[in-house]
N, C-alpha and C positions, 0 to 999 in steps of 0.2 A: 538601562538600555531593556525597551520591553521587546522579547523577541517572539514575533508573530510570523515567522520566517520557515520555520520547519515542520510544521504541522504535528506538532508532539501533544499528548495531553497535557493539558497545563495545570493538573490537579496533584499529579505526581503518583507514584507507586505507593499502594496503602502500606503504611508502617507496619500494620497487625501482621500482614502476611510476609514482610521481610523479617519481622523479629521471629516468626514462628518457625521459617526455615532456617534461619542462622542456628537458633537454638536445638533445632533436631538433628541436622546434618551432624554426620559422623566425620571427623576431623581426615580420619584414612581416606575414605571415598575423595579428600581433595587430589590427594597424594597418588590415586592411580588411576589410569587411563579406562574411562567409562562408555560404554555403547551408548550410541545415539540413534535414536532415543531410548531412555530407559524404558520398561515393560509398561511400568505406570502410565508413564507419560502417552505413550502411545496407544493405550488404552481410553485414556481420559480426551485425547486429541480426537480419534476415532467418534468417541461419544459426543463432543462437541460437535465436528462437522455433521453427524446425523440428524442431531436435535435442530440446529441452526438453517441447516439447508432442506432438512425433511427429505433425506435420501436414506433407502436401508440397505445399499450394496457396499458401501464403502467399509473396508476394513484395513487391520495394520499393512497389507501389501499395497497398497492404495496410496500411502504417504510415505514420506521422506520428510526430515527435519533440515534446520539450515541456518546458520548464523546471520540472521538476518533475510528478509525478501533480497537484497542486492547480493547476497553470496549465491542465492537460485540464479539470480540473472548472470553472473559471471559465469557460474558452474556451465549453464546453456551456451554460453555465447563461446565457452573453452571446447564445446564441441565441434568448433568452426561452421557454421551454415554458411553455404554458399553465398545468399545474403541475407542481411538485417533488415526486416521490413519493419517501417515506423510511420506513424499516422500523426503528424505534429497538427497542432501543438500537445506535446506529448510529455512523457516525463523524460528529463534533460539526463538524467543519469544514463539511459540507454545510449547516449551519444558517446559519452564518456569512455564508457567500458569497450563499445565497439571501435571506438578511434583507439583507444588503447592497445589492444588486443590485433589491432592493423586488420578488422575485418570489412569487407564489403557492405554498406549500407544502402537504402533507397527511401526516399521519403515520398509518399503520397497526401498532400494537405487534405485534414479535414473539409467537407462541404460546407461552407458556413462556421467553422471551428466547431463543428457538432456531429456531423454526420459522415460516416466511413466511405468514401468512395468507392467504385465499382475499380477494381484491380484485377490483373492476372496474376495470380501466386503460383509458383512455379516446385516442382519437386527440390527440396536442398532449402528453402526458403524457410528463416526462423523470423515468426509475426509476433510482435511485442505488443500488447493493447492494455493499458490500465482501463478497470472498469469498476468504480467510477474513474472517470479520464480524470489526469493530472496532467495540467494544471486548473481544466476547467471546472472539474468537479460532477459533470454531468454525466448522465448512463449512456451506455448504447444498448439499444434495443438486442430484444432476443433474436431477432430476425437477420440484425447485420451480422451478431456474431454468428451464427449458422452461416451464413453465408461463406463467411470465412473458412469456416469447419469442412463446408463441402471443398475446397481445393485440398491439392497435395501436401500442403505447408503445413509445418507444426506450427499451432496457433498458440501463446502464450500469454494467458489472461493474468494479470497482475490485479488481484483483488486487494490491495493493502489495506482499503476502506472499506470493505465487507461490511463490518460492525455498524456503519454509519448507513448502509444502505439494504442491508439482510436480501440481498439478491445476488444471487451467484449462476454460475453457468454447469456447476457440478452435474446436473441431471442431463447435459450433453454427453457426459462419458458414456451412459449406457450405449450411444449411437456411434460417437466418433472416439476412435484412439490418437487422433493427432491434436488434442486438446492436452494442456497442463497449466495449470491455475496456480500463481504464486499468493502466500498471505505472509503476515506478518505480526508483531506483537506489539510494534513501535508505535501504533495510532493508538488505537481504542485501548489497547492492555497496558499504556503507560511503560512500554518497556524499551524506548530507543535509546538509553544509557546502557542497556544489557545486550541485546541483540539478540533475538531468536524469533523465527519464521519456519513455514511450512512448505510443502509441495504436495499437492493433488493430482494424479494422474493415472491412466491405464498400468497395471502392475508392470507391464514389458518396459513402458517409459521409466516408471522407478528406476528398475533395474537398471536400465541404460544410465539414467541420472545419476544413481549410486555409484557406478562405476568410475564418472567422474570427480566423486565427491571426497574430499579430505577423511581419513578414518577419525573418529573420533571429534568430530568438527564443533560440538556442540559442549559444552563443560558441565559437568554435575550439578553446579551450583546454578546455573542459567535455566536447566532442564526443571530443576525440583522447585524453582519461583514460577517456571512456566506451568507447571503441573498444578502448584498451589492455587495459581491465577485463575486457573480453569477451575478448579474446584468451587472458587469463591468469586465466579462470574458476575455473580449479581453487583456487587460491589462497583465492576465497570461499567454494568449496564447503568448505572445510576448516574454516573458520570458522563455518559454516553448523551442520556437525556438532557443534561443541565447543559453539555457542549451545544446540543441542538437547538435548544432554546436560545441560546445565546446567539447562536449562527443566525437563526431567523430574525433577531433584534437588529443583529449587526447589519442583514440584508436589508431591512427596511431604512435604515439611516442611510445605508449608501444609495439606495433609489431617490430617497428624500433628496438627497443631492443632485439628482437629473443623471446618475448614471445608472447604466444597465448591467445588471449582475446576473451571471449564469446561474441556473438550477443547480443547486447544490447537495449531493448525497454523500460528502464527506464532512471532515473537521475544519474545513476553510471554505472561504469565498473566491470568486474570481470574477474581476470585471475591467473591461477595455478604456482605457483613457489616452488620452493623447500625451506624448510624451512620457510613456511611464516612466522610464528612466531617470527622470527629473523630479517624478512624483516620488520616486523611491527614496531619491537623496534628501528631498525636503523632508520626509517623513522621518528619515535615520537622523537627520539634523535636530527634529523635534523629540527624538528619543525613542522612535517606533521602527524595528526593523521588518520590512517586509520583504516580496520577492518581487522584481520586474520579471516577467516573461511572457514571451512571444506577443508584444505589444497592450500589454495587462499589467495587473496588479493581481496576487494571489497572496491573501492575508489568513493566516490562522486565526482559529477563534481560541481566544484566550480566556482569564479568569474576567469577571465583570468588570474590575476597574482596569484592565488593562486594554479592554474593548473599547471603555468608554475615552481612554486616552488616545487611541486610535483614531476613534472617530472625532474627537475634539480636534486631532491634526490634520486629519484629512479633510474637515470642512475649510480649516484657514486657507489650507493649501488650495483647493477647489473653488472656494467662492470668487 
């Protein structure tokens, strides 16, 4: 089965980094509770944020680390907002967590599946917006984001795919303290099986966030792997370029079948199709696993040979 349904990095975590960390780690560290983050990781993460987002005001007071960005989402929802506000099509796990915690949530559908509608947000609202969006893969404009930030709500921007867009809303933190940014290593850094993420927000918001977070929530081995990944980020940047080239090749092939593909700033593509669940099942029967979401298909970018199999199978179904 070719798995193109979880938006993972198809090239895997670099073996040389894994071996180096395993060789260097002190076994006693595994037996001891370890601060999260360790100082070296905190310093390297701040450097990475500053370098890639072109901001100079971020320091360790502005960040917190999580066991993947999904932990960040559940921590935020455990603050029991008055309303969770969602703009579908959006990340389906927001619904899972809100329902599981018995939270009140409201939906305002995107205009033409692309633009954030004009809505009246209230004090006590917590708004979740993936940017780039999941499942569509497109970017919301800075104007749309700032319109939300001018409200009294807490705006949570999920930048899980930041490394594929290199566009961030961090600069808004200079002006707005009701912004919190979630990021993860699960996508670009090939870390989905290990779970590491981080939060960027105003120090007073980080302090509140940490008060809801478990102590020692990220293990020392995970932290050291994340640290070494950041130090060798160029390895992952090369993977990103390959994924982006494959993404464009897949986009052209899908469009050649007469289907409209959403513009993507991620490691996946999204296109609308009639009977999306039937198409998903037909692809599965041909050995390719994708997601049917919101009346369309979301397909992750895999290795070239995997993408070839997907294209071949989709042609057989769509013809």
